[in-house]
Kinemage of the C-alpha trace (Angstrom):
@kinemage 1
@onewidth
@group {chain A} dominant
@subgroup {mainchain}
@vectorlist {calphas} color= white
{ca met a 1} P 156.074 96.664 163.063
{ca ala a 2} L 159.304 95.570 164.720
{ca val a 3} L 162.518 97.355 163.763
{ca glu a 4} L 166.086 96.141 163.980
{ca gly a 5} L 167.135 98.747 166.497
{ca arg a 6} L 165.896 101.893 168.148
{ca thr a 7} L 167.476 104.662 170.160
{ca thr a 8} L 166.872 104.621 173.899
{ca ile a 9} L 165.238 107.621 175.513
{ca ala a 10} L 168.453 108.483 177.316
{ca arg a 11} L 170.453 107.953 174.086
{ca his a 12} L 172.884 105.595 175.773
{ca gly a 13} L 172.651 102.870 173.157
{ca val a 14} L 170.384 100.755 171.014
{ca leu a 15} L 167.664 98.426 172.268
{ca arg a 16} L 166.785 95.184 170.594
{ca ser a 17} L 163.449 95.049 168.826
{ca pro a 18} L 160.698 93.884 171.141
{ca gly a 19} L 159.582 90.320 170.468
{ca pro a 20} L 156.088 88.981 171.069
{ca val a 21} L 156.656 88.434 174.799
{ca arg a 22} L 158.077 91.937 175.308
{ca gln a 23} L 155.167 93.419 173.374
{ca ala a 24} L 152.735 91.420 175.472
{ca leu a 25} L 154.322 92.857 178.602
{ca arg a 26} L 153.475 96.385 177.458
{ca gly a 27} L 149.923 95.274 176.876
{ca val a 28} L 149.836 93.703 180.303
{ca ala a 29} L 151.141 96.960 181.741
{ca val a 30} L 148.360 99.029 180.210
{ca ala a 31} L 145.662 96.580 181.273
{ca ala a 32} L 147.059 96.162 184.789
{ca thr a 33} L 147.130 99.940 185.173
{ca val a 34} L 143.399 100.223 184.714
{ca leu a 35} L 143.021 97.223 186.864
{ca leu a 36} L 144.641 98.340 189.971
{ca val a 37} L 142.156 101.010 190.495
{ca ser a 38} L 139.264 98.827 190.071
{ca ala a 39} L 140.044 95.463 189.445
{ca leu a 40} L 142.134 93.917 186.980
{ca gly a 41} L 145.346 92.613 185.775
{ca val a 42} L 145.816 90.772 182.614
{ca gly a 43} L 149.119 89.362 183.554
{ca ala a 44} L 149.029 85.722 182.492
{ca tyr a 45} L 150.774 86.020 179.177
{ca ala a 46} L 153.030 82.994 179.210
{ca ala a 47} L 152.904 80.637 182.170
{ca trp a 48} L 150.369 77.826 181.952
{ca asp a 49} L 149.984 77.647 185.710
{ca phe a 50} L 148.546 81.171 185.877
{ca ala a 51} L 145.177 79.947 184.648
{ca arg a 52} L 145.288 77.147 187.220
{ca ala a 53} L 145.543 79.789 189.979
{ca trp a 54} L 141.996 80.903 189.201
{ca gly a 55} L 140.487 77.536 189.988
{ca asp a 56} L 136.736 77.280 189.454
{ca glu a 57} L 135.805 80.864 190.388
{ca gln a 58} L 134.958 82.474 187.066
{ca ile a 59} L 132.297 84.929 185.908
{ca ala a 60} L 129.514 83.640 183.656
{ca leu a 61} L 129.412 86.742 181.485
{ca pro a 62} L 126.332 87.292 179.279
{ca val a 63} L 127.492 87.917 175.691
{ca asp a 64} L 124.646 88.250 173.179
{ca gly a 65} L 126.585 89.167 170.057
{ca pro a 66} L 129.359 87.334 168.203
{ca ala a 67} L 132.449 86.455 170.226
{ca val a 68} L 135.517 88.618 169.664
{ca asp a 69} L 138.385 86.949 167.807
{ca leu a 70} L 141.433 88.380 169.580
{ca ala a 71} L 143.727 86.340 167.343
{ca ala a 72} L 142.718 88.548 164.417
{ca arg a 73} L 144.220 91.568 166.251
{ca asp a 74} L 142.043 94.046 164.384
{ca glu a 75} L 138.650 93.866 166.106
{ca ala a 76} L 137.350 96.333 168.661
{ca phe a 77} L 136.453 94.848 172.047
{ca thr a 78} L 135.513 95.820 175.585
{ca leu a 79} L 136.579 94.702 179.041
{ca leu a 80} L 134.516 95.409 182.176
{ca leu a 81} L 136.497 95.920 185.381
{ca val a 82} L 134.617 95.734 188.682
{ca gly a 83} L 136.067 96.613 192.091
{ca ser a 84} L 134.105 95.454 195.139
{ca asp a 85} L 134.411 96.235 198.853
{ca glu a 86} L 133.997 92.660 200.058
{ca cys a 87} L 135.219 92.113 203.622
{ca glu a 88} L 137.771 89.318 203.361
{ca asp a 89} L 139.002 87.896 206.664
{ca glu a 90} L 142.656 88.610 205.909
{ca tyr a 91} L 142.060 92.328 205.350
{ca ala a 92} L 138.963 93.100 207.445
{ca his a 93} L 141.049 94.618 210.264
{ca tyr a 94} L 141.893 97.534 207.937
{ca phe a 95} L 138.194 98.493 207.755
{ca pro a 96} L 136.658 98.176 211.251
{ca gly a 97} L 133.651 100.353 210.473
{ca arg a 98} L 132.832 98.732 207.148
{ca cys a 99} L 133.701 95.142 208.052
{ca asp a 100} L 132.077 94.634 211.440
{ca ala a 101} L 129.680 91.756 212.090
{ca asp a 102} L 126.574 93.510 210.769
{ca ala a 103} L 128.219 95.133 207.757
{ca ala a 104} L 126.065 95.663 204.679
{ca ser a 105} L 126.340 93.586 201.525
{ca ala a 106} L 129.347 94.103 199.257
{ca leu a 107} L 129.122 96.976 196.780
{ca asn a 108} L 130.660 97.452 193.340
{ca asp a 109} L 132.231 100.803 194.095
{ca val a 110} L 134.362 100.853 190.924
{ca asn a 111} L 132.967 100.096 187.467
{ca ile a 112} L 135.203 100.745 184.463
{ca leu a 113} L 134.406 99.842 180.869
{ca val a 114} L 137.642 99.597 178.878
{ca his a 115} L 137.042 100.075 175.155
{ca val a 116} L 139.830 98.969 172.813
{ca ser a 117} L 139.342 100.185 169.258
{ca glu a 118} L 140.208 98.447 166.026
{ca gln a 119} L 143.370 99.622 164.217
{ca pro a 120} L 144.748 102.119 164.931
{ca arg a 121} L 144.407 100.902 168.516
{ca arg a 122} L 143.153 103.306 171.159
{ca val a 123} L 142.292 102.421 174.759
{ca thr a 124} L 139.530 104.365 176.521
{ca ala a 125} L 138.635 103.506 180.128
{ca val a 126} L 135.214 104.906 181.058
{ca thr a 127} L 134.436 105.066 184.791
{ca phe a 128} L 130.765 104.776 185.793
{ca pro a 129} L 130.386 106.701 189.098
{ca arg a 130} L 129.186 104.644 192.066
{ca asp a 131} L 126.468 107.228 192.776
{ca leu a 132} L 124.897 106.857 189.311
{ca leu a 133} L 121.135 106.275 189.347
{ca thr a 134} L 120.104 104.193 186.328
{ca pro a 135} L 117.407 101.856 185.022
{ca val a 136} L 118.423 98.195 185.371
{ca pro a 137} L 117.398 95.586 182.768
{ca ala a 138} L 116.322 92.028 183.531
{ca cys a 139} L 119.344 89.817 184.068
{ca thr a 140} L 120.574 86.430 185.222
{ca gly a 141} L 122.510 86.727 188.473
{ca asp a 142} L 125.807 85.012 189.151
{ca asp a 143} L 123.895 82.329 191.057
{ca gly a 144} L 121.681 81.597 188.041
{ca ser a 145} L 118.610 83.388 189.393
{ca glu a 146} L 116.415 85.411 187.026
{ca leu a 147} L 116.059 89.016 188.186
{ca ser a 148} L 113.365 91.443 187.067
{ca pro a 149} L 114.138 94.894 185.655
{ca met a 150} L 114.097 97.950 187.886
{ca ala a 151} L 113.085 101.477 186.988
{ca ser a 152} L 116.017 102.921 188.930
{ca ser a 153} L 118.861 101.759 191.144
{ca gln a 154} L 122.182 103.106 192.303
{ca ile a 155} L 124.689 101.257 190.176
{ca asn a 156} L 126.926 100.205 193.072
{ca ala a 157} L 124.086 98.107 194.538
{ca leu a 158} L 124.095 95.699 191.590
{ca tyr a 159} L 126.993 93.525 192.768
{ca ala a 160} L 125.014 92.391 195.790
{ca arg a 161} L 121.890 91.924 193.676
{ca gly a 162} L 123.227 89.866 190.784
{ca gly a 163} L 127.001 90.042 190.627
{ca val a 164} L 129.123 91.009 187.618
{ca pro a 165} L 126.649 89.568 185.045
{ca cys a 166} L 123.968 92.082 186.092
{ca ile a 167} L 126.479 94.921 186.164
{ca ala a 168} L 127.489 93.981 182.600
{ca arg a 169} L 123.866 93.979 181.431
{ca thr a 170} L 123.349 97.432 182.929
{ca ile a 171} L 126.562 98.856 181.447
{ca thr a 172} L 125.470 97.591 178.014
{ca ala a 173} L 122.014 99.130 178.447
{ca ile a 174} L 123.585 102.506 179.303
{ca ser a 175} L 126.318 102.520 176.673
{ca gly a 176} L 125.118 100.296 173.854
{ca gln a 177} L 128.520 98.586 174.092
{ca gln a 178} L 128.579 94.787 174.333
{ca val a 179} L 130.745 93.670 177.252
{ca asp a 180} L 133.114 91.072 175.771
{ca phe a 181} L 135.285 90.241 178.795
{ca ala a 182} L 135.231 90.994 182.518
{ca met a 183} L 137.387 90.887 185.625
{ca ala a 184} L 136.637 91.633 189.269
{ca val a 185} L 138.911 92.472 192.188
{ca thr a 186} L 138.380 93.074 195.905
{ca trp a 187} L 140.035 95.556 198.265
{ca gly a 188} L 142.434 92.798 199.296
{ca gly a 189} L 143.374 92.213 195.663
{ca val a 190} L 144.251 95.882 195.211
{ca ile a 191} L 146.439 95.768 198.323
{ca glu a 192} L 148.323 92.710 197.060
{ca ile a 193} L 148.794 94.073 193.545
{ca thr a 194} L 150.060 97.498 194.618
{ca asp a 195} L 152.470 95.824 197.047
{ca ala a 196} L 153.790 93.686 194.193
{ca ile a 197} L 154.340 96.752 192.008
{ca gly a 198} L 156.450 98.340 194.715
{ca gly a 199} L 154.512 101.572 194.929
{ca val a 200} L 153.347 104.362 192.640
{ca glu a 201} L 154.640 107.918 192.948
{ca val a 202} L 151.804 110.437 193.077
{ca cys a 203} L 151.751 114.201 193.341
{ca val a 204} L 149.456 115.799 195.926
{ca gly a 205} L 148.594 119.430 195.314
{ca gly a 206} L 146.275 121.968 196.903
{ca asp a 207} L 146.256 121.864 200.702
{ca gly a 208} L 147.140 118.174 200.889
{ca ile a 209} L 144.821 115.235 201.587
{ca tyr a 210} L 143.375 114.852 205.079
{ca asp a 211} L 140.604 112.288 205.514
{ca pro a 212} L 140.508 111.154 209.178
{ca asp a 213} L 136.888 110.018 209.258
{ca asn a 214} L 136.751 107.695 206.251
{ca thr a 215} L 140.128 106.339 205.089
{ca gly a 216} L 142.489 107.825 207.691
{ca leu a 217} L 144.681 109.104 204.870
{ca ala a 218} L 146.868 112.155 205.549
{ca leu a 219} L 149.254 113.359 202.817
{ca ala a 220} L 151.031 116.714 202.797
{ca pro a 221} L 151.465 118.575 199.495
{ca gly a 222} L 154.306 117.075 197.487
{ca met a 223} L 155.359 113.727 196.009
{ca his a 224} L 154.459 110.437 197.729
{ca thr a 225} L 155.168 106.788 196.880
{ca leu a 226} L 152.092 104.762 197.802
{ca gln a 227} L 151.522 101.014 197.894
{ca gly a 228} L 149.390 98.439 199.660
{ca ile a 229} L 146.794 99.828 202.042
{ca trp a 230} L 147.924 103.433 201.472
{ca ala a 231} L 147.457 103.153 197.719
{ca leu a 232} L 144.000 101.696 198.300
{ca glu a 233} L 143.074 104.547 200.655
{ca phe a 234} L 144.293 107.080 198.086
{ca leu a 235} L 141.922 105.465 195.581
{ca arg a 236} L 139.050 105.360 198.085
{ca thr a 237} L 139.228 108.856 199.552
{ca arg a 238} L 136.556 111.346 198.571
{ca glu a 239} L 136.468 113.691 201.575
{ca gly a 240} L 140.157 114.458 201.038
{ca val a 241} L 140.011 115.659 197.420
{ca gly a 242} L 138.216 118.187 195.252
{ca asp a 243} L 134.745 119.050 196.492
{ca gly a 244} L 134.479 115.848 198.543
{ca ser a 245} L 132.114 114.174 196.060
{ca asp a 246} L 132.308 110.776 194.400
{ca leu a 247} L 133.009 112.534 191.103
{ca ala a 248} L 136.061 114.151 192.669
{ca arg a 249} L 137.199 110.695 193.814
{ca val a 250} L 136.852 109.379 190.248
{ca asn a 251} L 139.060 112.196 188.974
{ca asn a 252} L 141.594 111.413 191.716
{ca gln a 253} L 141.596 107.756 190.686
{ca gln a 254} L 142.277 108.733 187.100
{ca leu a 255} L 145.288 110.789 188.172
{ca phe a 256} L 146.569 107.725 190.013
{ca met a 257} L 146.045 105.611 186.901
{ca thr a 258} L 148.077 107.970 184.739
{ca ala a 259} L 151.006 107.748 187.187
{ca leu a 260} L 150.638 103.979 187.329
{ca ala a 261} L 150.514 103.633 183.539
{ca gln a 262} L 153.718 105.626 183.215
{ca lys a 263} L 155.486 103.409 185.736
{ca met a 264} L 154.153 100.133 184.360
{ca thr a 265} L 155.178 100.937 180.778
{ca ser a 266} L 158.617 102.279 181.691
{ca glu a 267} L 161.677 100.371 180.532
{ca gly a 268} L 162.638 99.670 184.151
{ca val a 269} L 159.545 97.505 184.587
{ca val a 270} L 158.806 96.135 181.130
{ca ser a 271} L 162.394 95.066 180.432
{ca asp a 272} L 162.652 93.005 183.648
{ca pro a 273} L 161.054 89.594 182.868
{ca val a 274} L 161.462 88.288 186.426
{ca arg a 275} L 159.756 91.324 187.901
{ca val a 276} L 156.920 91.243 185.372
{ca leu a 277} L 156.390 87.503 185.825
{ca ser a 278} L 156.144 87.933 189.583
{ca leu a 279} L 153.727 90.829 189.177
{ca ala a 280} L 151.656 88.868 186.679
{ca arg a 281} L 151.292 85.962 189.093
{ca thr a 282} L 150.169 88.317 191.837
{ca ile a 283} L 147.611 89.967 189.567
{ca val a 284} L 146.217 86.664 188.335
{ca gly a 285} L 145.984 85.384 191.896
{ca ser a 286} L 144.081 88.510 192.956
{ca val a 287} L 141.341 88.781 190.337
{ca thr a 288} L 138.337 86.776 189.168
{ca pro a 289} L 137.990 86.592 185.348
{ca ser a 290} L 135.070 85.912 183.049
{ca glu a 291} L 135.017 82.358 181.724
{ca asn a 292} L 136.245 83.454 178.303
{ca leu a 293} L 139.411 84.962 179.829
{ca ala a 294} L 140.399 82.005 181.991
{ca asp a 295} L 143.005 80.581 179.660
{ca val a 296} L 146.539 81.614 178.805
{ca thr a 297} L 146.048 81.905 175.049
{ca thr a 298} L 143.244 84.465 175.323
{ca leu a 299} L 145.169 86.472 177.907
{ca ala a 300} L 148.239 86.493 175.678
{ca gln a 301} L 146.151 87.705 172.744
{ca leu a 302} L 144.629 90.410 174.928
{ca gly a 303} L 148.067 91.609 175.972
{ca leu a 304} L 149.331 91.642 172.397
{ca ala a 305} L 146.290 93.630 171.266
{ca leu a 306} L 147.355 96.388 173.679
{ca ala a 307} L 151.096 95.969 173.267
{ca glu a 308} L 151.968 98.945 171.091
{ca val a 309} L 149.335 101.455 172.197
{ca pro a 310} L 151.241 104.645 173.124
{ca leu a 311} L 150.294 106.433 176.336
{ca asp a 312} L 148.943 109.351 174.294
{ca asp a 313} L 146.247 106.959 173.041
{ca val a 314} L 145.305 105.595 176.483
{ca thr a 315} L 142.552 107.785 177.940
{ca phe a 316} L 140.698 107.695 181.270
{ca val a 317} L 137.311 109.417 181.159
{ca arg a 318} L 134.325 109.753 183.474
{ca leu a 319} L 130.836 108.909 182.282
{ca pro a 320} L 129.079 112.251 181.594
{ca thr a 321} L 126.435 112.924 184.238
{ca phe a 322} L 124.141 115.552 185.773
{ca pro a 323} L 123.122 115.945 189.426
{ca ala a 324} L 119.999 113.835 189.977
{ca pro a 325} L 116.839 116.009 190.131
{ca thr a 326} L 115.560 114.093 193.159
{ca asn a 327} L 118.837 113.880 195.106
{ca ala a 328} L 121.764 116.280 194.859
{ca asn a 329} L 124.091 113.565 196.217
{ca arg a 330} L 123.395 111.269 193.244
{ca val a 331} L 123.931 111.637 189.494
{ca val a 332} L 122.081 110.642 186.323
{ca leu a 333} L 123.314 110.135 182.778
{ca asp a 334} L 124.002 113.154 180.560
{ca glu a 335} L 122.660 111.414 177.457
{ca glu a 336} L 123.750 114.003 174.897
{ca lys a 337} L 127.368 114.114 175.989
{ca ala a 338} L 127.463 110.345 176.591
{ca asp a 339} L 126.134 109.707 173.072
{ca ala a 340} L 128.999 111.799 171.696
{ca leu a 341} L 131.430 109.602 173.633
{ca trp a 342} L 129.938 106.300 172.390
{ca gln a 343} L 129.866 107.607 168.811
{ca ala a 344} L 133.534 108.601 169.017
{ca leu a 345} L 134.451 105.146 170.338
{ca asp a 346} L 132.423 103.361 167.649
{ca ala a 347} L 133.974 105.494 164.899
{ca asn a 348} L 137.486 105.247 166.420
{ca thr a 349} L 137.625 109.040 166.420
{ca pro a 350} L 139.941 110.880 168.859
{ca phe a 351} L 138.332 113.318 171.293
{ca asp a 352} L 139.557 116.027 173.636
{ca val a 353} L 139.731 115.521 177.401
{ca ala a 354} L 139.869 118.045 180.239
{ca gln a 355} L 139.436 118.248 183.992
{ca asp a 356} L 136.317 120.028 185.236
{ca asp a 357} L 135.321 122.210 188.169
{ca val a 358} L 134.396 119.192 190.302
{ca thr a 359} L 138.052 118.967 191.235
{ca gly a 360} L 138.925 122.604 190.673
{ca thr a 361} L 142.369 123.716 189.559
{ca ile a 362} L 144.935 120.941 189.860
{ca glu a 363} L 148.391 122.358 190.406
{ca ala a 364} L 151.711 121.008 191.592
{ca pro a 365} L 152.803 122.132 195.065
{ca pro a 366} L 155.890 124.396 195.139
{ca asp a 367} L 158.314 121.573 196.015
{ca ala a 368} L 157.084 119.096 193.398
{ca thr a 369} L 158.215 118.995 189.778
{ca val a 370} L 155.853 117.023 187.555
{ca glu a 371} L 156.472 116.660 183.847
{ca pro a 372} L 154.763 114.415 181.308
{ca ala a 373} L 156.533 111.074 180.881
{ca pro a 374} L 157.943 110.404 177.395
{ca ser a 375} L 156.198 107.724 175.375
{ca thr a 376} L 157.957 104.345 175.350
{ca ala a 377} L 156.298 103.170 172.131
{ca pro a 378} L 158.869 102.142 169.454
{ca thr a 379} L 159.045 104.390 166.407
{ca thr a 380} L 160.801 103.969 163.056
{ca ala a 381} L 160.432 107.565 161.839
{ca pro a 382} L 158.935 110.872 162.945
{ca pro a 383} L 155.158 110.481 163.030
{ca ala a 384} L 153.164 111.916 160.153
{ca ala a 385} L 150.991 114.932 160.797
{ca asn a 386} L 147.707 113.978 162.422
{ca thr a 387} L 144.951 114.681 159.912
{ca glu a 388} L 142.184 112.924 161.852
{ca glu a 389} L 139.167 114.910 162.872
{ca thr a 390} L 138.556 115.250 166.605
{ca ala a 391} L 135.078 114.675 167.989
{ca ser a 392} L 133.520 117.918 169.149
{ca gly a 393} L 133.256 118.642 172.873
{ca ala a 394} L 135.733 117.613 175.550
{ca gln a 395} L 135.079 114.652 177.850
{ca thr a 396} L 136.094 114.834 181.507
{ca gly a 397} L 139.287 112.848 182.001
{ca thr a 398} L 143.007 112.630 181.339
{ca arg a 399} L 145.527 111.013 178.995
{ca ala a 400} L 147.901 108.398 180.367
{ca ser a 401} L 150.807 110.517 179.063
{ca glu a 402} L 149.848 113.466 181.294
{ca ser a 403} L 151.123 114.117 184.806
{ca leu a 404} L 148.891 116.042 187.203
{ca cys a 405} L 148.479 116.413 190.940
{ca ala a 406} L 145.619 115.334 193.168
{ca asn a 407} L 143.611 118.365 194.263
{ca gly a 408} L 143.854 117.980 198.030
{ca arg a 409} L 141.284 119.930 200.017
{ca gly a 410} L 143.120 119.820 203.366
């Protein structure tokens, strides 16, 4: 609920109560945070010409259940974010090995299911590792073709097979969660969006990140402001962090998302309408939405649904997995732990999160000071004691209010 005035974090004065547009900007910030890593940006909250920028390229998303009424502002819903490695002419020179003439089909290397609970709102972004082996249900591809089920496939091969619709079908089969909305972004889109943001400050710990063979990224221990191609390479690197696995890369991406969420929801960004409008246009011009998101009203409602979610209630987690019995370089679903996650989301029950030994101990280097960012959510009184039960067992991930360092492996 809006209040007449509230004290600023620095205690220099009183801020006006946030109106609907200001609240929508916070929602846009949270959504765009998740998006940068994979794919999205729900920035079109006010300008009618944003929807026009999408043109006719929209995703025919399969939705079997009842449509979500975002105007009600009390329903749970999900948003699938897909990041692909398509070789666009404008950016192909950045990836000479991947984007040569005989390059393989595009892959969906980032798949994030964002679950937004009913009141009280919580946002949980679940990353499905690219190396996940999973059964694939029958689906209708983005070209309208009917595709048969498969006993097993690596999940990042589904974009080339049937596009976002088939990825959505598979995510629903794994999670039991209906995919209500979707957005997709390419490498080029990530470059454009991170340039528009003006960079994200990240902490690199351990022995620094050195990945000459894959991304070319080299970062010494300490704080770094990354944007454009360098931000993308930070999100792509796996050899440079943790144990060099895809799971380590996912954890690294989540650390980036926490830093990004803190920047995007800070007063310096949210309170600057010109800056946010420019960023929103860039985001909208860089992503492909599902058909049910390609209008300003729905996007505004989506932003407002996320507007007052504090960073403590925005969580990035990794789908629970085991090493695949047939291939140590692939993973399969940990059904017991995953079921606990889906049950917590369905019941709107908080759960604990923690890093695991895939990335090892994540510590700040000696010359870097990293402290959790204060929440920017408006408050009218000290919060009441939390009497909610927490779901048993910690999920692998991080809260958006936390500040950690990437575990560079040198």
